[in-house]
C-alpha positions as a Markdown table, in Angstrom:
| # | Residue | x | y | z |
|---|---|---|---|---|
| 1 | Met | 8.5 | -101.4 | 35.9 |
| 2 | Met | 9.2 | -98.4 | 33.0 |
| 3 | Thr | 7.7 | -94.8 | 32.9 |
| 4 | Pro | 6.4 | -93.5 | 29.4 |
| 5 | Lys | 9.2 | -91.4 | 30.0 |
| 6 | Gln | 12.1 | -93.9 | 30.2 |
| 7 | Leu | 10.0 | -96.2 | 27.6 |
| 8 | Leu | 10.5 | -93.2 | 25.3 |
| 9 | Val | 14.0 | -92.4 | 26.2 |
| 10 | Arg | 15.0 | -96.5 | 26.0 |
| 11 | Ser | 12.9 | -96.1 | 22.0 |
| 12 | Ala | 14.7 | -93.3 | 20.5 |
| 13 | Ala | 18.1 | -94.2 | 22.2 |
| 14 | Arg | 17.0 | -98.0 | 20.0 |
| 15 | Asn | 16.2 | -95.5 | 17.2 |
| 16 | Asn | 19.4 | -93.6 | 17.3 |
| 17 | Ala | 21.1 | -96.8 | 16.8 |
| 18 | Glu | 19.4 | -98.3 | 14.4 |
| 19 | Trp | 19.7 | -95.2 | 11.6 |
| 20 | Phe | 23.2 | -95.6 | 12.9 |
| 21 | Ala | 23.5 | -99.9 | 12.2 |
| 22 | Ala | 21.7 | -98.7 | 8.5 |
| 23 | Thr | 24.3 | -96.4 | 7.7 |
| 24 | Ser | 27.4 | -98.4 | 8.9 |
| 25 | Arg | 25.8 | -100.9 | 6.5 |
| 26 | Ser | 25.3 | -98.3 | 3.4 |
| 27 | His | 29.4 | -98.1 | 4.2 |
| 28 | Glu | 29.6 | -102.0 | 3.9 |
| 29 | Leu | 30.4 | -102.0 | 8.1 |
| 30 | Ser | 29.8 | -104.5 | 9.7 |
| 31 | Ser | 28.3 | -103.9 | 13.3 |
| 32 | Glu | 25.9 | -105.9 | 16.3 |
| 33 | Phe | 23.0 | -105.4 | 18.5 |
| 34 | Glu | 23.6 | -106.7 | 22.0 |
| 35 | Ala | 20.8 | -106.0 | 25.1 |
| 36 | Gln | 23.2 | -103.3 | 26.0 |
| 37 | Ala | 24.3 | -101.6 | 23.7 |
| 38 | Trp | 25.1 | -101.4 | 19.5 |
| 39 | Ala | 29.1 | -100.9 | 18.5 |
| 40 | Ala | 31.2 | -100.9 | 15.3 |
| 41 | Pro | 34.6 | -102.8 | 15.5 |
| 42 | Thr | 35.7 | -100.5 | 12.7 |
| 43 | Arg | 35.9 | -97.2 | 12.1 |
| 44 | Thr | 32.6 | -95.6 | 11.2 |
| 45 | Pro | 31.8 | -92.7 | 9.1 |
| 46 | Leu | 32.7 | -89.6 | 9.7 |
| 47 | His | 30.7 | -87.6 | 12.3 |
| 48 | His | 29.3 | -90.7 | 13.4 |
| 49 | Pro | 29.9 | -93.0 | 17.0 |
| 50 | Ala | 31.0 | -96.0 | 16.5 |
| 51 | Ala | 28.5 | -97.0 | 19.8 |
| 52 | Val | 25.7 | -96.2 | 21.0 |
| 53 | Thr | 24.1 | -96.9 | 24.9 |
| 54 | Leu | 20.6 | -98.9 | 24.3 |
| 55 | Val | 20.4 | -98.6 | 28.4 |
| 56 | Thr | 21.7 | -96.2 | 31.3 |
| 57 | Ala | 23.0 | -98.9 | 33.5 |
| 58 | Cys | 26.0 | -99.5 | 30.1 |
| 59 | Asp | 29.4 | -99.0 | 31.8 |
| 60 | Pro | 31.0 | -97.1 | 28.5 |
| 61 | Val | 34.7 | -98.3 | 29.9 |
| 62 | Ala | 33.6 | -101.8 | 29.1 |
| 63 | Leu | 32.0 | -101.1 | 26.1 |
| 64 | Ala | 35.4 | -99.4 | 25.0 |
| 65 | Ala | 36.7 | -102.3 | 25.8 |
| 66 | Gly | 34.5 | -104.7 | 23.1 |
| 67 | Pro | 34.2 | -106.8 | 21.6 |
| 68 | Thr | 31.3 | -108.5 | 23.6 |
| 69 | Pro | 29.7 | -108.4 | 26.0 |
| 70 | Leu | 29.6 | -105.1 | 25.2 |
| 71 | Cys | 28.2 | -104.2 | 29.0 |
| 72 | Pro | 27.7 | -105.9 | 31.5 |
| 73 | Ala | 23.9 | -106.5 | 32.6 |
| 74 | Pro | 22.4 | -103.9 | 35.3 |
| 75 | Pro | 23.3 | -105.4 | 38.1 |
């Protein structure tokens, strides 16, 4: 069971990813959400990330290797 703080952090990460997804769409760039992360397969606008992890168990190496699965399921 997640603590209230963990739920808040997960919600904030999802909100952050939603903003970057909207920014990508406004520049006519595709992106995708999976259970563990959001990522854009092409270059995103200047100063914007190409990926946002949604959970702490996401492996950044697996995320960078993409495109799917973005991150392995947590153990």
